[in-house]
Backbone of each chain as nested JSON, in Angstrom:
{
  "chains": [
    {"id": "A", "residues": [
      {"number": 1, "name": "MET", "atoms": {"N": [-1.757, -5.264, 4.435], "CA": [-2.406, -4.079, 3.886], "C": [-2.099, -3.984, 2.397]}},
      {"number": 2, "name": "GLU", "atoms": {"N": [-3.12, -3.726, 1.654], "CA": [-2.934, -3.607, 0.199], "C": [-2.804, -2.142, -0.177]}},
      {"number": 3, "name": "ILE", "atoms": {"N": [-1.785, -1.82, -0.957], "CA": [-1.622, -0.462, -1.454], "C": [-2.016, -0.437, -2.922]}},
      {"number": 4, "name": "LYS", "atoms": {"N": [-2.944, 0.442, -3.243], "CA": [-3.383, 0.527, -4.626], "C": [-2.238, 1.013, -5.498]}},
      {"number": 5, "name": "GLN", "atoms": {"N": [-2.025, 0.361, -6.583], "CA": [-1.007, 0.781, -7.531], "C": [-1.648, 0.944, -8.901]}},
      {"number": 6, "name": "HIS", "atoms": {"N": [-1.381, 2.049, -9.539], "CA": [-1.833, 2.253, -10.914], "C": [-0.588, 2.49, -11.745]}},
      {"number": 7, "name": "SER", "atoms": {"N": [0.177, 1.437, -11.955], "CA": [1.478, 1.619, -12.562], "C": [1.467, 1.467, -14.082]}},
      {"number": 8, "name": "ARG", "atoms": {"N": [0.333, 0.944, -14.639], "CA": [0.325, 0.773, -16.08], "C": [0.345, 2.136, -16.763]}},
      {"number": 9, "name": "LYS", "atoms": {"N": [1.236, 2.263, -17.718], "CA": [1.351, 3.542, -18.402], "C": [0.134, 3.757, -19.293]}},
      {"number": 10, "name": "LEU", "atoms": {"N": [-0.481, 4.922, -19.142], "CA": [-1.664, 5.233, -19.943], "C": [-1.251, 5.616, -21.348]}},
      {"number": 11, "name": "THR", "atoms": {"N": [-2.119, 5.31, -22.299], "CA": [-1.899, 5.845, -23.638], "C": [-2.279, 7.324, -23.616]}},
      {"number": 12, "name": "LYS", "atoms": {"N": [-1.832, 8.056, -24.605], "CA": [-2.193, 9.473, -24.694], "C": [-3.712, 9.622, -24.791]}},
      {"number": 13, "name": "GLU", "atoms": {"N": [-4.343, 8.736, -25.499], "CA": [-5.8, 8.8, -25.658], "C": [-6.495, 8.571, -24.313]}},
      {"number": 14, "name": "GLU", "atoms": {"N": [-5.998, 7.601, -23.557], "CA": [-6.581, 7.343, -22.235], "C": [-6.366, 8.55, -21.32]}},
      {"number": 15, "name": "PHE", "atoms": {"N": [-5.157, 9.107, -21.379], "CA": [-4.856, 10.284, -20.56], "C": [-5.81, 11.425, -20.907]}},
      {"number": 16, "name": "ASP", "atoms": {"N": [-5.943, 11.701, -22.19], "CA": [-6.803, 12.814, -22.615], "C": [-8.254, 12.594, -22.183]}},
      {"number": 17, "name": "GLU", "atoms": {"N": [-8.708, 11.354, -22.24], "CA": [-10.087, 11.058, -21.859], "C": [-10.303, 11.294, -20.36]}},
      {"number": 18, "name": "ILE", "atoms": {"N": [-9.369, 10.81, -19.553], "CA": [-9.501, 11.003, -18.096], "C": [-9.392, 12.487, -17.754]}},
      {"number": 19, "name": "ALA", "atoms": {"N": [-8.452, 13.174, -18.394], "CA": [-8.286, 14.607, -18.135], "C": [-9.568, 15.361, -18.487]}},
      {"number": 20, "name": "SER", "atoms": {"N": [-10.173, 14.982, -19.585], "CA": [-11.419, 15.63, -20.002], "C": [-12.537, 15.373, -18.992]}},
      {"number": 21, "name": "GLU", "atoms": {"N": [-12.588, 14.15, -18.477], "CA": [-13.612, 13.814, -17.474], "C": [-13.407, 14.64, -16.205]}},
      {"number": 22, "name": "ILE", "atoms": {"N": [-12.159, 14.833, -15.815], "CA": [-11.876, 15.659, -14.63], "C": [-12.342, 17.087, -14.86]}},
      {"number": 23, "name": "ARG", "atoms": {"N": [-12.033, 17.622, -16.025], "CA": [-12.419, 19.016, -16.318], "C": [-13.941, 19.168, -16.376]}},
      {"number": 24, "name": "THR", "atoms": {"N": [-14.616, 18.155, -16.851], "CA": [-16.085, 18.199, -16.878], "C": [-16.635, 18.218, -15.455]}},
      {"number": 25, "name": "LEU", "atoms": {"N": [-16.043, 17.407, -14.577], "CA": [-16.5, 17.362, -13.182], "C": [-16.278, 18.704, -12.48]}},
      {"number": 26, "name": "VAL", "atoms": {"N": [-15.161, 19.353, -12.799], "CA": [-14.859, 20.646, -12.157], "C": [-15.763, 21.737, -12.728]}},
      {"number": 27, "name": "GLY", "atoms": {"N": [-16.048, 21.622, -14.037], "CA": [-16.872, 22.642, -14.677], "C": [-16.208, 23.995, -14.613]}},
      {"number": 28, "name": "ASP", "atoms": {"N": [-17.019, 25.022, -14.374], "CA": [-16.44, 26.372, -14.325], "C": [-16.277, 26.871, -12.896]}},
      {"number": 29, "name": "LYS", "atoms": {"N": [-16.309, 25.941, -11.951], "CA": [-16.268, 26.351, -10.541], "C": [-14.94, 26.991, -10.135]}},
      {"number": 30, "name": "MET", "atoms": {"N": [-13.875, 26.694, -10.864], "CA": [-12.574, 27.23, -10.459], "C": [-12.251, 28.561, -11.137]}},
      {"number": 31, "name": "LYS", "atoms": {"N": [-13.213, 29.078, -11.905], "CA": [-12.981, 30.404, -12.486], "C": [-12.831, 31.395, -11.339]}},
      {"number": 32, "name": "ASN", "atoms": {"N": [-12.083, 32.43, -11.576], "CA": [-11.832, 33.447, -10.553], "C": [-11.061, 32.891, -9.361]}},
      {"number": 33, "name": "HIS", "atoms": {"N": [-10.366, 31.792, -9.609], "CA": [-9.516, 31.245, -8.559], "C": [-8.405, 32.238, -8.227]}},
      {"number": 34, "name": "GLU", "atoms": {"N": [-8.082, 32.327, -6.95], "CA": [-6.98, 33.185, -6.524], "C": [-6.056, 32.392, -5.62]}},
      {"number": 35, "name": "GLU", "atoms": {"N": [-4.775, 32.726, -5.699], "CA": [-3.806, 32.065, -4.842], "C": [-4.22, 32.239, -3.379]}},
      {"number": 36, "name": "GLY", "atoms": {"N": [-4.157, 31.163, -2.63], "CA": [-4.459, 31.246, -1.208], "C": [-5.884, 30.893, -0.84]}},
      {"number": 37, "name": "ASP", "atoms": {"N": [-6.698, 30.547, -1.83], "CA": [-8.087, 30.19, -1.522], "C": [-8.163, 29.014, -0.549]}},
      {"number": 38, "name": "ALA", "atoms": {"N": [-7.286, 28.043, -0.733], "CA": [-7.295, 26.864, 0.139], "C": [-7.01, 27.255, 1.584]}},
      {"number": 39, "name": "GLU", "atoms": {"N": [-6.029, 28.109, 1.755], "CA": [-5.671, 28.492, 3.128], "C": [-6.737, 29.35, 3.776]}},
      {"number": 40, "name": "ARG", "atoms": {"N": [-7.399, 30.17, 2.974], "CA": [-8.484, 30.975, 3.541], "C": [-9.59, 30.065, 4.037]}},
      {"number": 41, "name": "LEU", "atoms": {"N": [-9.858, 28.984, 3.314], "CA": [-10.875, 28.029, 3.768], "C": [-10.4, 27.308, 5.026]}},
      {"number": 42, "name": "LEU", "atoms": {"N": [-9.132, 26.928, 5.014], "CA": [-8.591, 26.137, 6.111], "C": [-8.565, 26.909, 7.424]}},
      {"number": 43, "name": "PHE", "atoms": {"N": [-8.214, 28.185, 7.329], "CA": [-7.986, 28.952, 8.558], "C": [-9.089, 29.95, 8.876]}},
      {"number": 44, "name": "LYS", "atoms": {"N": [-10.181, 29.903, 8.113], "CA": [-11.228, 30.886, 8.395], "C": [-11.817, 30.611, 9.775]}},
      {"number": 45, "name": "ARG", "atoms": {"N": [-12.131, 31.659, 10.439], "CA": [-12.657, 31.52, 11.796], "C": [-14.178, 31.477, 11.753]}}
    ]},
    {"id": "B", "residues": [
      {"number": 1, "name": "MET", "atoms": {"N": [15.653, 15.37, -9.308], "CA": [14.282, 15.061, -8.925], "C": [13.474, 16.345, -8.787]}},
      {"number": 2, "name": "ARG", "atoms": {"N": [12.276, 16.31, -9.375], "CA": [11.405, 17.48, -9.352], "C": [10.091, 17.143, -8.625]}},
      {"number": 3, "name": "ILE", "atoms": {"N": [9.529, 18.139, -7.983], "CA": [8.219, 17.939, -7.359], "C": [7.218, 18.909, -7.98]}},
      {"number": 4, "name": "LEU", "atoms": {"N": [5.97, 18.526, -7.921], "CA": [4.912, 19.299, -8.572], "C": [4.167, 20.164, -7.548]}},
      {"number": 5, "name": "ASP", "atoms": {"N": [4.041, 21.425, -7.856], "CA": [3.293, 22.333, -6.992], "C": [1.808, 22.347, -7.39]}},
      {"number": 6, "name": "THR", "atoms": {"N": [0.996, 22.778, -6.462], "CA": [-0.454, 22.798, -6.66], "C": [-0.871, 23.636, -7.866]}},
      {"number": 7, "name": "VAL", "atoms": {"N": [-0.128, 24.687, -8.154], "CA": [-0.492, 25.567, -9.264], "C": [-0.556, 24.804, -10.586]}},
      {"number": 8, "name": "ILE", "atoms": {"N": [0.216, 23.734, -10.679], "CA": [0.205, 22.942, -11.908], "C": [-1.107, 22.168, -12.029]}},
      {"number": 9, "name": "LEU", "atoms": {"N": [-1.558, 21.592, -10.942], "CA": [-2.828, 20.852, -10.988], "C": [-3.996, 21.805, -11.259]}},
      {"number": 10, "name": "LEU", "atoms": {"N": [-3.928, 23.007, -10.691], "CA": [-5.0, 23.978, -10.919], "C": [-5.03, 24.432, -12.374]}},
      {"number": 11, "name": "ALA", "atoms": {"N": [-3.87, 24.606, -12.968], "CA": [-3.822, 24.99, -14.386], "C": [-4.254, 23.824, -15.271]}},
      {"number": 12, "name": "PHE", "atoms": {"N": [-3.93, 22.628, -14.845], "CA": [-4.27, 21.421, -15.621], "C": [-5.785, 21.267, -15.801]}},
      {"number": 13, "name": "ILE", "atoms": {"N": [-6.554, 21.657, -14.803], "CA": [-8.008, 21.445, -14.882], "C": [-8.743, 22.58, -15.579]}},
      {"number": 14, "name": "ASP", "atoms": {"N": [-8.011, 23.605, -16.001], "CA": [-8.66, 24.771, -16.609], "C": [-8.017, 25.084, -17.959]}},
      {"number": 15, "name": "LYS", "atoms": {"N": [-8.708, 24.716, -19.032], "CA": [-8.138, 24.915, -20.364], "C": [-7.945, 26.381, -20.721]}},
      {"number": 16, "name": "THR", "atoms": {"N": [-8.614, 27.272, -19.984], "CA": [-8.449, 28.701, -20.271], "C": [-7.278, 29.308, -19.502]}},
      {"number": 17, "name": "ASP", "atoms": {"N": [-6.684, 28.537, -18.622], "CA": [-5.551, 29.038, -17.843], "C": [-4.343, 29.211, -18.772]}},
      {"number": 18, "name": "PRO", "atoms": {"N": [-3.641, 30.337, -18.679], "CA": [-2.473, 30.548, -19.539], "C": [-1.39, 29.479, -19.354]}},
      {"number": 19, "name": "LEU", "atoms": {"N": [-1.384, 28.838, -18.217], "CA": [-0.375, 27.806, -17.942], "C": [-0.838, 26.414, -18.371]}},
      {"number": 20, "name": "TYR", "atoms": {"N": [-2.043, 26.336, -18.927], "CA": [-2.663, 25.031, -19.166], "C": [-1.8, 24.065, -19.981]}},
      {"number": 21, "name": "ALA", "atoms": {"N": [-1.296, 24.51, -21.11], "CA": [-0.601, 23.589, -22.021], "C": [0.605, 22.939, -21.345]}},
      {"number": 22, "name": "LYS", "atoms": {"N": [1.397, 23.749, -20.666], "CA": [2.573, 23.168, -20.002], "C": [2.163, 22.325, -18.8]}},
      {"number": 23, "name": "ALA", "atoms": {"N": [1.135, 22.772, -18.101], "CA": [0.658, 21.989, -16.954], "C": [0.181, 20.618, -17.413]}},
      {"number": 24, "name": "ASN", "atoms": {"N": [-0.52, 20.588, -18.525], "CA": [-1.009, 19.326, -19.071], "C": [0.179, 18.41, -19.41]}},
      {"number": 25, "name": "SER", "atoms": {"N": [1.228, 18.992, -19.969], "CA": [2.421, 18.2, -20.311], "C": [3.074, 17.619, -19.068]}},
      {"number": 26, "name": "TYR", "atoms": {"N": [3.15, 18.433, -18.027], "CA": [3.785, 17.942, -16.792], "C": [2.978, 16.804, -16.167]}},
      {"number": 27, "name": "VAL", "atoms": {"N": [1.667, 16.926, -16.153], "CA": [0.848, 15.844, -15.582], "C": [0.989, 14.589, -16.44]}},
      {"number": 28, "name": "LEU", "atoms": {"N": [1.045, 14.784, -17.735], "CA": [1.253, 13.636, -18.63], "C": [2.592, 12.963, -18.342]}},
      {"number": 29, "name": "GLU", "atoms": {"N": [3.613, 13.772, -18.062], "CA": [4.956, 13.227, -17.8], "C": [5.01, 12.376, -16.534]}},
      {"number": 30, "name": "LEU", "atoms": {"N": [4.034, 12.571, -15.642], "CA": [4.052, 11.808, -14.382], "C": [4.059, 10.303, -14.618]}},
      {"number": 31, "name": "SER", "atoms": {"N": [3.459, 9.88, -15.707], "CA": [3.395, 8.437, -15.955], "C": [4.537, 7.945, -16.839]}},
      {"number": 32, "name": "SER", "atoms": {"N": [5.392, 8.863, -17.287], "CA": [6.494, 8.419, -18.152], "C": [7.859, 8.816, -17.61]}},
      {"number": 33, "name": "GLU", "atoms": {"N": [7.999, 10.047, -17.137], "CA": [9.286, 10.494, -16.606], "C": [9.412, 10.018, -15.161]}},
      {"number": 34, "name": "LYS", "atoms": {"N": [10.578, 9.516, -14.825], "CA": [10.758, 8.89, -13.511], "C": [11.218, 9.857, -12.423]}},
      {"number": 35, "name": "ASP", "atoms": {"N": [11.38, 11.12, -12.763], "CA": [11.948, 12.031, -11.759], "C": [10.965, 13.106, -11.304]}},
      {"number": 36, "name": "ILE", "atoms": {"N": [9.683, 12.931, -11.607], "CA": [8.679, 13.9, -11.142], "C": [7.814, 13.237, -10.072]}},
      {"number": 37, "name": "PHE", "atoms": {"N": [7.674, 13.941, -8.953], "CA": [6.897, 13.405, -7.831], "C": [5.874, 14.444, -7.361]}},
      {"number": 38, "name": "VAL", "atoms": {"N": [4.825, 13.938, -6.733], "CA": [3.765, 14.818, -6.241], "C": [3.709, 14.731, -4.718]}},
      {"number": 39, "name": "PRO", "atoms": {"N": [4.007, 15.82, -4.026], "CA": [3.877, 15.803, -2.568], "C": [2.418, 15.595, -2.148]}},
      {"number": 40, "name": "SER", "atoms": {"N": [2.213, 14.867, -1.072], "CA": [0.853, 14.717, -0.542], "C": [0.239, 16.085, -0.231]}},
      {"number": 41, "name": "ALA", "atoms": {"N": [1.078, 17.024, 0.193], "CA": [0.576, 18.36, 0.515], "C": [0.022, 19.065, -0.72]}},
      {"number": 42, "name": "THR", "atoms": {"N": [0.577, 18.763, -1.889], "CA": [0.037, 19.317, -3.134], "C": [-1.383, 18.81, -3.351]}},
      {"number": 43, "name": "LEU", "atoms": {"N": [-1.575, 17.517, -3.132], "CA": [-2.909, 16.934, -3.321], "C": [-3.9, 17.488, -2.298]}},
      {"number": 44, "name": "LEU", "atoms": {"N": [-3.421, 17.679, -1.08], "CA": [-4.291, 18.212, -0.029], "C": [-4.707, 19.651, -0.34]}},
      {"number": 45, "name": "GLU", "atoms": {"N": [-3.735, 20.46, -0.756], "CA": [-4.063, 21.845, -1.094], "C": [-5.016, 21.894, -2.291]}},
      {"number": 46, "name": "PHE", "atoms": {"N": [-4.777, 21.028, -3.261], "CA": [-5.655, 20.969, -4.432], "C": [-7.089, 20.63, -4.008]}},
      {"number": 47, "name": "ASP", "atoms": {"N": [-7.231, 19.667, -3.119], "CA": [-8.573, 19.302, -2.656], "C": [-9.249, 20.468, -1.948]}},
      {"number": 48, "name": "LEU", "atoms": {"N": [-8.495, 21.167, -1.137], "CA": [-9.069, 22.321, -0.433], "C": [-9.454, 23.431, -1.409]}},
      {"number": 49, "name": "GLU", "atoms": {"N": [-8.682, 23.576, -2.472], "CA": [-9.041, 24.573, -3.501], "C": [-10.398, 24.21, -4.129]}},
      {"number": 50, "name": "LEU", "atoms": {"N": [-10.556, 22.927, -4.438], "CA": [-11.838, 22.496, -5.008], "C": [-12.971, 22.772, -4.03]}},
      {"number": 51, "name": "LYS", "atoms": {"N": [-12.737, 22.415, -2.778], "CA": [-13.767, 22.6, -1.743], "C": [-14.085, 24.082, -1.559]}},
      {"number": 52, "name": "ALA", "atoms": {"N": [-13.052, 24.902, -1.592], "CA": [-13.244, 26.343, -1.413], "C": [-14.102, 26.935, -2.519]}},
      {"number": 53, "name": "HIS", "atoms": {"N": [-14.078, 26.298, -3.69], "CA": [-14.834, 26.822, -4.827], "C": [-16.15, 26.094, -5.04]}},
      {"number": 54, "name": "GLY", "atoms": {"N": [-16.568, 25.323, -4.051], "CA": [-17.908, 24.749, -4.1], "C": [-18.033, 23.471, -4.894]}},
      {"number": 55, "name": "VAL", "atoms": {"N": [-16.916, 22.827, -5.22], "CA": [-17.005, 21.52, -5.873], "C": [-17.492, 20.531, -4.804]}},
      {"number": 56, "name": "ASP", "atoms": {"N": [-18.623, 19.888, -5.067], "CA": [-19.242, 19.098, -3.992], "C": [-18.485, 17.789, -3.729]}},
      {"number": 57, "name": "ASP", "atoms": {"N": [-18.871, 17.15, -2.64], "CA": [-18.142, 15.958, -2.182], "C": [-18.138, 14.851, -3.23]}},
      {"number": 58, "name": "SER", "atoms": {"N": [-19.277, 14.657, -3.873], "CA": [-19.375, 13.596, -4.861], "C": [-18.433, 13.858, -6.037]}},
      {"number": 59, "name": "ALA", "atoms": {"N": [-18.426, 15.085, -6.507], "CA": [-17.542, 15.435, -7.627], "C": [-16.078, 15.327, -7.205]}},
      {"number": 60, "name": "ARG", "atoms": {"N": [-15.767, 15.798, -5.997], "CA": [-14.373, 15.711, -5.517], "C": [-13.935, 14.262, -5.42]}},
      {"number": 61, "name": "SER", "atoms": {"N": [-14.818, 13.399, -4.981], "CA": [-14.476, 11.988, -4.896], "C": [-14.143, 11.434, -6.282]}},
      {"number": 62, "name": "SER", "atoms": {"N": [-14.966, 11.763, -7.25], "CA": [-14.725, 11.279, -8.621], "C": [-13.448, 11.875, -9.197]}},
      {"number": 63, "name": "ILE", "atoms": {"N": [-13.232, 13.157, -8.938], "CA": [-12.031, 13.826, -9.459], "C": [-10.771, 13.154, -8.91]}},
      {"number": 64, "name": "HIS", "atoms": {"N": [-10.755, 12.882, -7.626], "CA": [-9.551, 12.268, -7.042], "C": [-9.369, 10.836, -7.527]}},
      {"number": 65, "name": "SER", "atoms": {"N": [-10.472, 10.143, -7.729], "CA": [-10.379, 8.794, -8.271], "C": [-9.725, 8.816, -9.651]}},
      {"number": 66, "name": "LYS", "atoms": {"N": [-10.099, 9.787, -10.448], "CA": [-9.521, 9.89, -11.796], "C": [-8.061, 10.342, -11.731]}},
      {"number": 67, "name": "PHE", "atoms": {"N": [-7.737, 11.251, -10.821], "CA": [-6.321, 11.62, -10.656], "C": [-5.491, 10.399, -10.23]}},
      {"number": 68, "name": "GLY", "atoms": {"N": [-6.141, 9.501, -9.502], "CA": [-5.436, 8.289, -9.099], "C": [-4.999, 7.449, -10.277]}},
      {"number": 69, "name": "ARG", "atoms": {"N": [-5.656, 7.634, -11.392], "CA": [-5.253, 6.918, -12.614], "C": [-4.17, 7.679, -13.363]}},
      {"number": 70, "name": "LEU", "atoms": {"N": [-4.108, 8.981, -13.157], "CA": [-3.094, 9.79, -13.855], "C": [-1.774, 9.839, -13.095]}},
      {"number": 71, "name": "ILE", "atoms": {"N": [-1.843, 9.698, -11.785], "CA": [-0.645, 9.825, -10.956], "C": [-0.308, 8.452, -10.377]}},
      {"number": 72, "name": "PRO", "atoms": {"N": [0.762, 7.827, -10.843], "CA": [1.146, 6.528, -10.263], "C": [1.356, 6.656, -8.756]}},
      {"number": 73, "name": "ALA", "atoms": {"N": [0.871, 5.665, -8.011], "CA": [0.942, 5.743, -6.546], "C": [2.381, 5.891, -6.044]}},
      {"number": 74, "name": "ASP", "atoms": {"N": [3.322, 5.334, -6.786], "CA": [4.716, 5.416, -6.321], "C": [5.364, 6.765, -6.633]}},
      {"number": 75, "name": "ARG", "atoms": {"N": [4.594, 7.683, -7.194], "CA": [5.099, 9.042, -7.429], "C": [4.57, 10.04, -6.408]}},
      {"number": 76, "name": "ILE", "atoms": {"N": [3.837, 9.552, -5.451], "CA": [3.269, 10.445, -4.434], "C": [4.129, 10.369, -3.178]}},
      {"number": 77, "name": "LEU", "atoms": {"N": [4.608, 11.53, -2.755], "CA": [5.491, 11.585, -1.589], "C": [4.668, 11.828, -0.321]}},
      {"number": 78, "name": "PRO", "atoms": {"N": [4.947, 11.072, 0.744], "CA": [4.111, 11.164, 1.946], "C": [4.385, 12.413, 2.791]}},
      {"number": 79, "name": "LEU", "atoms": {"N": [3.378, 12.746, 3.556], "CA": [3.493, 13.832, 4.533], "C": [3.852, 13.178, 5.87]}},
      {"number": 80, "name": "THR", "atoms": {"N": [5.12, 13.225, 6.218], "CA": [5.615, 12.524, 7.402], "C": [5.893, 13.509, 8.541]}},
      {"number": 81, "name": "PRO", "atoms": {"N": [6.13, 12.987, 9.744], "CA": [6.529, 13.887, 10.828], "C": [7.794, 14.681, 10.49]}},
      {"number": 82, "name": "ASP", "atoms": {"N": [8.751, 14.055, 9.8], "CA": [9.959, 14.788, 9.395], "C": [9.628, 15.933, 8.454]}},
      {"number": 83, "name": "VAL", "atoms": {"N": [8.701, 15.673, 7.524], "CA": [8.296, 16.726, 6.585], "C": [7.612, 17.867, 7.344]}},
      {"number": 84, "name": "LEU", "atoms": {"N": [6.722, 17.523, 8.257], "CA": [6.006, 18.563, 9.008], "C": [6.958, 19.357, 9.891]}},
      {"number": 85, "name": "GLY", "atoms": {"N": [7.937, 18.672, 10.463], "CA": [8.927, 19.373, 11.28], "C": [9.748, 20.345, 10.454]}},
      {"number": 86, "name": "ARG", "atoms": {"N": [10.153, 19.881, 9.28], "CA": [10.935, 20.762, 8.403], "C": [10.084, 21.929, 7.916]}},
      {"number": 87, "name": "ALA", "atoms": {"N": [8.796, 21.651, 7.64], "CA": [7.898, 22.721, 7.209], "C": [7.77, 23.788, 8.297]}},
      {"number": 88, "name": "ALA", "atoms": {"N": [7.702, 23.331, 9.531], "CA": [7.61, 24.295, 10.636], "C": [8.878, 25.155, 10.711]}},
      {"number": 89, "name": "GLN", "atoms": {"N": [10.03, 24.524, 10.46], "CA": [11.279, 25.301, 10.429], "C": [11.256, 26.323, 9.293]}},
      {"number": 90, "name": "LEU", "atoms": {"N": [10.794, 25.881, 8.134], "CA": [10.742, 26.778, 6.969], "C": [9.785, 27.941, 7.199]}},
      {"number": 91, "name": "SER", "atoms": {"N": [8.783, 27.722, 8.032], "CA": [7.806, 28.785, 8.302], "C": [8.473, 30.03, 8.889]}},
      {"number": 92, "name": "GLN", "atoms": {"N": [9.632, 29.823, 9.515], "CA": [10.351, 30.973, 10.066], "C": [10.902, 31.87, 8.959]}},
      {"number": 93, "name": "LYS", "atoms": {"N": [11.101, 31.287, 7.769], "CA": [11.592, 32.061, 6.627], "C": [10.446, 32.539, 5.735]}},
      {"number": 94, "name": "ALA", "atoms": {"N": [9.346, 31.837, 5.78], "CA": [8.242, 32.117, 4.859], "C": [7.285, 33.111, 5.505]}},
      {"number": 95, "name": "LYS", "atoms": {"N": [7.586, 34.367, 5.329], "CA": [6.8, 35.392, 6.006], "C": [5.706, 35.985, 5.129]}},
      {"number": 96, "name": "TRP", "atoms": {"N": [5.53, 35.427, 3.924], "CA": [4.484, 35.935, 3.056], "C": [3.13, 35.316, 3.438]}},
      {"number": 97, "name": "ARG", "atoms": {"N": [2.059, 35.929, 2.932], "CA": [0.714, 35.42, 3.232], "C": [0.506, 34.06, 2.573]}},
      {"number": 98, "name": "ASN", "atoms": {"N": [-0.294, 33.237, 3.196], "CA": [-0.672, 31.938, 2.626], "C": [0.542, 31.062, 2.313]}},
      {"number": 99, "name": "ALA", "atoms": {"N": [1.466, 31.001, 3.244], "CA": [2.697, 30.23, 3.026], "C": [2.613, 28.812, 3.581]}},
      {"number": 100, "name": "TYR", "atoms": {"N": [1.501, 28.47, 4.207], "CA": [1.421, 27.183, 4.911], "C": [1.698, 25.997, 3.987]}},
      {"number": 101, "name": "PHE", "atoms": {"N": [0.988, 25.929, 2.874], "CA": [1.198, 24.792, 1.967], "C": [2.532, 24.91, 1.238]}},
      {"number": 102, "name": "ASP", "atoms": {"N": [2.984, 26.142, 0.973], "CA": [4.31, 26.304, 0.352], "C": [5.368, 25.614, 1.215]}},
      {"number": 103, "name": "THR", "atoms": {"N": [5.306, 25.843, 2.508], "CA": [6.332, 25.251, 3.38], "C": [6.231, 23.73, 3.404]}},
      {"number": 104, "name": "MET", "atoms": {"N": [5.025, 23.21, 3.374], "CA": [4.882, 21.744, 3.398], "C": [5.341, 21.108, 2.091]}},
      {"number": 105, "name": "ILE", "atoms": {"N": [5.046, 21.772, 0.98], "CA": [5.448, 21.226, -0.333], "C": [6.966, 21.28, -0.477]}},
      {"number": 106, "name": "VAL", "atoms": {"N": [7.559, 22.425, -0.127], "CA": [9.029, 22.524, -0.218], "C": [9.685, 21.55, 0.76]}},
      {"number": 107, "name": "ALA", "atoms": {"N": [9.166, 21.468, 1.965], "CA": [9.746, 20.549, 2.956], "C": [9.694, 19.103, 2.458]}},
      {"number": 108, "name": "THR", "atoms": {"N": [8.605, 18.744, 1.8], "CA": [8.503, 17.389, 1.237], "C": [9.623, 17.168, 0.221]}},
      {"number": 109, "name": "GLY", "atoms": {"N": [9.812, 18.143, -0.636], "CA": [10.873, 18.021, -1.636], "C": [12.243, 17.912, -1.0]}},
      {"number": 110, "name": "LEU", "atoms": {"N": [12.52, 18.776, -0.057], "CA": [13.848, 18.77, 0.579], "C": [14.089, 17.467, 1.333]}},
      {"number": 111, "name": "GLU", "atoms": {"N": [13.083, 16.976, 2.025], "CA": [13.249, 15.736, 2.802], "C": [13.454, 14.523, 1.891]}},
      {"number": 112, "name": "HIS", "atoms": {"N": [12.954, 14.607, 0.663], "CA": [13.062, 13.466, -0.248], "C": [14.137, 13.669, -1.317]}},
      {"number": 113, "name": "GLY", "atoms": {"N": [14.923, 14.74, -1.181], "CA": [16.066, 14.909, -2.074], "C": [15.784, 15.599, -3.39]}},
      {"number": 114, "name": "ALA", "atoms": {"N": [14.69, 16.331, -3.473], "CA": [14.399, 17.064, -4.706], "C": [15.343, 18.246, -4.85]}},
      {"number": 115, "name": "ASP", "atoms": {"N": [15.613, 18.623, -6.097], "CA": [16.416, 19.824, -6.319], "C": [15.609, 20.964, -6.927]}},
      {"number": 116, "name": "SER", "atoms": {"N": [14.384, 20.673, -7.349], "CA": [13.573, 21.739, -7.927], "C": [12.094, 21.424, -7.779]}},
      {"number": 117, "name": "ALA", "atoms": {"N": [11.316, 22.497, -7.9], "CA": [9.859, 22.372, -7.875], "C": [9.312, 22.934, -9.179]}},
      {"number": 118, "name": "ILE", "atoms": {"N": [8.358, 22.225, -9.755], "CA": [7.699, 22.719, -10.957], "C": [6.591, 23.642, -10.5]}},
      {"number": 119, "name": "THR", "atoms": {"N": [6.825, 24.931, -10.648], "CA": [5.909, 25.935, -10.131], "C": [6.216, 27.279, -10.771]}},
      {"number": 120, "name": "THR", "atoms": {"N": [5.245, 28.163, -10.718], "CA": [5.503, 29.538, -11.138], "C": [5.773, 30.425, -9.928]}},
      {"number": 121, "name": "ASP", "atoms": {"N": [5.774, 29.821, -8.761], "CA": [5.96, 30.572, -7.517], "C": [7.459, 30.642, -7.174]}},
      {"number": 122, "name": "HIS", "atoms": {"N": [8.054, 31.768, -7.478], "CA": [9.497, 31.894, -7.273], "C": [9.885, 32.053, -5.8]}},
      {"number": 123, "name": "LYS", "atoms": {"N": [8.877, 32.197, -4.939], "CA": [9.195, 32.27, -3.508], "C": [9.764, 30.943, -3.003]}},
      {"number": 124, "name": "PHE", "atoms": {"N": [9.532, 29.878, -3.744], "CA": [10.079, 28.581, -3.34], "C": [11.596, 28.644, -3.195]}},
      {"number": 125, "name": "ARG", "atoms": {"N": [12.218, 29.487, -4.021], "CA": [13.681, 29.607, -3.976], "C": [14.151, 30.059, -2.6]}},
      {"number": 126, "name": "ARG", "atoms": {"N": [13.35, 30.924, -1.979], "CA": [13.744, 31.443, -0.656], "C": [13.76, 30.33, 0.385]}},
      {"number": 127, "name": "LEU", "atoms": {"N": [13.058, 29.234, 0.088], "CA": [12.989, 28.124, 1.045], "C": [13.955, 27.002, 0.689]}},
      {"number": 128, "name": "GLY", "atoms": {"N": [14.664, 27.159, -0.436], "CA": [15.703, 26.183, -0.742], "C": [15.472, 25.292, -1.939]}},
      {"number": 129, "name": "LEU", "atoms": {"N": [14.414, 25.525, -2.687], "CA": [14.174, 24.716, -3.892], "C": [14.11, 25.633, -5.111]}},
      {"number": 130, "name": "GLU", "atoms": {"N": [14.826, 25.242, -6.147], "CA": [14.753, 25.967, -7.404], "C": [13.331, 25.872, -7.957]}},
      {"number": 131, "name": "ALA", "atoms": {"N": [12.829, 26.985, -8.492], "CA": [11.499, 26.986, -9.098], "C": [11.654, 26.935, -10.616]}},
      {"number": 132, "name": "ILE", "atoms": {"N": [11.088, 25.906, -11.241], "CA": [11.186, 25.785, -12.69], "C": [9.787, 25.653, -13.269]}},
      {"number": 133, "name": "PHE", "atoms": {"N": [9.629, 26.088, -14.521], "CA": [8.355, 25.893, -15.199], "C": [8.596, 25.798, -16.69]}}
    ]}
  ]
}
């Protein structure tokens, strides 16, 4: 079994670029986030 | 050894979050500092948060792929039967609302020898881990 490893240390520029891409993907959907949202989804009947 | 709570990942993705700057630093440290680890339960709760807020499957897939580049695989702590058992024990102490993931994250830290959690949630202390931010 192969385990993916991403052990190469990123440069600050690479980190910032990936972080920016993540934030773009999320957009503004997490606005109005409240603690416990995950559990409410998990346990909703 | 420190573990990362979900609140840090949530602040990391939102530049308007008051915790953003420090959260960004902590995520950056994951690839350089050797004593910060991410419980699998943190990643699971983070994914559910995204799902709860309508982030679609395609976007979630891309987001996790990119986090895979930010978080070295050897810094992710597994969710094992021992961790789940300890989390169930901790649930007897965690009487606050929405404590399910708190118990799993703290249990992961305790089972792997952590002494603190990077979080703003001071309730972690009641379960046996110092809360630092």
